[in-house]
N, C-alpha and C positions, 0 to 999 in steps of 0.2 A: 492839642490834646485835651484841653479843658472843654472845648466845644463838643468833641466826640464823647467825652465822659458825660457831659450834661445831656446829650441826646440819648445815650444809653440809659441814664438815670430816669429820663422822661418816659422811655419806653417801658422800664420796669415799673415805674409808678402806674402807668396805664394798665399794665398787667395786673398789678396789685388790686386796683379798683375793680377791674372786671372780675377777678377771681373772688373778691369779697362779696360782690353784689349777685353773683350767680350761685346756683344750687351746688350742693356737695357733689352731685353726680357729674358736673362739668369740670374737667381738670384743666382749667385755664393756666394754672401755674407752670405746666410743662413748657409754656412758650418762653419761659425765662432762659431756656437754652439758646434762643436766638440772640439774646443780649450777650450771653456768655460767648457764643461763637464770634460775634462781631467784635467783642473786646479782645479776644485772642488774636484776631487778625489785625486790629487797629491800635491796640494799646499795649504797654508793658505788661509782663506776666503778673506783677504784684497788683496792678489794677484789676486784672482778670480775677485774681484770687479774692480780692475784696468784694467784687461784684458777686462772685459765687457765694460768699458768706452772706451777703445782703439778700440774695435770691432765696436762700434757705430760710432766713429769718422772716422775710416777707410771706413766703409760702406758709410757714407755721402761723403767722399773724393772721393771714386770710382765713385759714381753717378755723382759728379760734373766733373770728369775728362773723363767720358765715352763720345764718340763722335758718336757712331753708334747705330741704332735701333729706335724702337718706344718709344718717350719720355713718352707718357702716360702709356704705359705698364711698363716702367722703374719706374715710380712713384709708381705704385701698388706693384711691386716687392720690391722697397725700403721700403715701409710700412710693407710688409709681413716680410722682412728680420729683420727689427728693432724690430718688435713685437716678432718674434721668439727668437731673441737674448735676449730681455728683459725677456720674460716668462722663457726661459731656465735658465738664470742666477738666477732669483728669485727662482724657484723650486730647482736648485742645491744648492743654499745657504741655503734654508730651510732644505734640506736634511742633509747638513753638520751640521747645528745647532741641528737637531734632533739626529744625531748620537752622537754629543758631549754630549747632555743632557742625552742620554741613557747610555753612558759610565760613566758620573758622578753618575747617579742613581745606576748603577751596582757596582761602586766602594763603594758607601755609603752602599749598601746591603752587600757587602763583609766585610766592617768594622763592621757592626752590627753583622754579623754572627761570626766574630772573637771575638768580645766582649762577645756575648752569649756563645760561646764555652768556653772561659776563665771562665765565671761565672759558668758553669757546672764543671770546674776543680778546683774550689775555694779551696777545701780541699787539693788537691795536690800542688797547688801554695803555700798555707799557710805552708805546711809542708816543701817545698823546701826552703822557706825564713826562717822559724823558726829554721831549723837545724844549719845554720851558726850563727844565732843570739844566740842560746843557747850555741854553742861552744865559741863564743866571751865572753859571761857572765862567763863561766867556766874558760876560760883562764885569764880573768880580775881578778877573785877571787884568782886564783893561783898566778898571778903576784903580787897582793897585799900581799899575805902570804909570798912570798919569800922576798919581800922588807921590811916586818915587822920584819924579823928575825935579830937577833944580832950576828954577823954582817950581813947586807943584802946580800942575794945570788943573785948578779947581773947577773950572767950567766943564772941562771934559770929564773929570771924575764925577761931577754932578749928573751929567747926562748918562754916564754908565750906570750910576746908582738908580736913576729913574727907570732905565731899561730893566734893571734887576727887579725893581718894584713891579713893573708891568708884567714881567714874566712870572713873578711869584703869584700875582693875581690869576694869570692864566692857569697856572698849575692848580691853584685853589679851586677855580671853577670846574676843572676836569674832575678833581676828586669829589666836589660837591655833587656833580652830575651823576657820578658812579654811585655815590653813597645814596642819593635819592632813589636810584633804580633798585638798589639791593635791599634797602630797608623794608621790613615787613610793616604794613600799615593797613588801617581800615579803609575799605573802599570808600572814596569821597568824590562822587561825580560833580562836576562843575563845568562852567563854560571854558572850553579849550580851543585855542586857535590851531587848526590843523597844520598850518605852515610851521608854527613854532614847534609842535610835537615832531614833525618830520625832520626839521633841522637839528633838533636835539638828538634824535635817533641816528641820523647820519653822522653826527659829531663823534659818536661812539664807534662808528664803523669807518671813519675817515681813512685810517691807515690801511685797512683791508682794501678799500675801494681803490686807493692809490697804488698799493702793491700789486694788485691783481689787474691793474690797468683797465678799470671798468669806466666806460663812458656813461656819465650820469646825466639823465635828462629829467628836469623837474617841470611840472605843469601845475603851478599853484597860483591861480588868479587872485588878484588883490581883493576882489569882492567876496572872497569865500567867508561864509558865516561860521561862527564858533559852534562846536559840537558839544553835546552834553555827555561828558565822559570823565573818568578818573585819569588825570594826565599821566601817571606812572603806568597804569595798565594799558593805556593807549600806546605809549612808547614801547611797552612789552610786545604788543601785537605787531607794531611796525618793525621792531627789532627782529622778531621771529621771521617775518616775511622777507626782510632784507637779508638776514642770515641764510635762509633757504635759497634765495635767489643767487647769492654769492656761491653757494655750493654747486648750483647748476651751471653757473658761469665758468667755474674752474674746469669744466669738462669740454670747453670749446676754446679755440685759439684766442689770444688776447685781443687781436684786431676785430674780433666779433663780439666782444663782450659789452652789452648795453643794458643798463638798468633804468627803467622809466617809472617815476613816481608821480601820480597825478591825483588831484582832488577836485571834484566837481559837485555842484548841487544836483542831487539825484531826484529831486521832486518829492512830493508828499511829506515835506518836513525832514528829509534825510540828506546827508552828505555822503558822497560815494568816493572811497579811497581805492586807487588801483596801484598794485606794485607788479610790474611786468619785466620780465628779463628775456634775454636772447639766448639762454642756456640750453641745456640738454633737453628740457621740456618734460612733460608728463605724458604717459601713455594712457589711452582710453581706459584700460583695465585698472590703472592706478588712481584715477580721479576719484571714484567713490570711496577709496580707502584713505585718502590723504588726511582726513580729520579724525581718523580712528586712533584712539590712544595706543601707543606702543608699536604702531606700524611705521616702519621707516625703510628707506632704500640705502641708507648710509651705513658704512662699515661700523661707525661708532655713532652713538646718540641714543637717547631713550625713546624717541618717537613721540614725544609729548608737546613739542612746540606748537604744531598746528591745532592739536586737540585743545590745548590751553587757549590758543588764540580764539578759537571758536567759542569756547566757554566764556571768555571775556566779552566778545562781541555780543553773544546772545544775552548775557547778563545785563548789557547796556541797552537792550531792546533792539539790537541790530541783527544783521545776517552776514554770512561770509560764504564765498563760493570760489572754486578753482576752475580754470578753463585753460586749454592750450592756447598759447599766444599765436597770433597770425604769423605764418612762416615757421618759426621755431621758438621754443621756450615755454614759459608758464606765465599765466596772468591770474593773480589773486585779487579778488575785488571784495571789499566789505563796506557796509553801510551802517552809519550811526546817526541817531536822531540830532537834528539841529537844536541847539540850545534855545530854550524859550526866551531867555534874555536877549539872544541875538535876534530872534524872530519878532520881538516886540520893539526893537530899535527902529 
């Protein structure tokens, strides 16, 4: 930020010198709007305001120091320059405020969508938490039995206590994972391992995949580079795609239910994610509508999952598309930029 501010101050200094040395008839001061527009795009709003005030003061100083030209014309140019500076600064700051408000609204929408997705996965989440809790209860009962013996079997009781501790950690990890997904947070892109994001997402759907007897195929090469993305938002995109795939798979017999998730280097500095199912599939008339907000083929659902997934992917500099899978089913493919940290390794 210091370098950017310094560069803009140097630009304003050059404009000041040029405005002072030229005649009244030449309105060089109007070029201060370039510095103001650049500041609004690159620097915080308070810096933009300070530079606007500085531009006004420099314009007045240049007018006072100028010694050549028609004074009356100079007054007109002064008024025009000050008006241009003021209007530009006002509109630029309004645009900055509008972008900030849009980002806040988008983040709230992402948060609502995450909570909605978790609501749809309630059975799976309950199962994930209940498993370690049931194991803790079993181990506690066993521990009590070993201690009630005469003499007490301390070694067996200690083993049961260790199992209780391990299961407590498992339950804590499940809760931490759910809490991370549901918490509202500011978008923070970073280097994310695609395989880790996929395994975290599948952990939240583990019970559904098991219950629906889905045959899961993973194609995650060890050489995959990290992608530049917000880890929670990446999990949200994957979760939406996996959830939609499960909806399609429920419409076919259990023996035909296959879900394939793959990631490959897509070239041009991108990684390509594929979520493909053997479910009911998508018709040619439905494909163009899949990413439209509030469009859905489900009896229940807001129709926001894929629309938000597209917004997230686009905000990360990527793209997403839907295609019919070979044979039957749907294939969703999205691309995200590879992390620069990974590309420099």
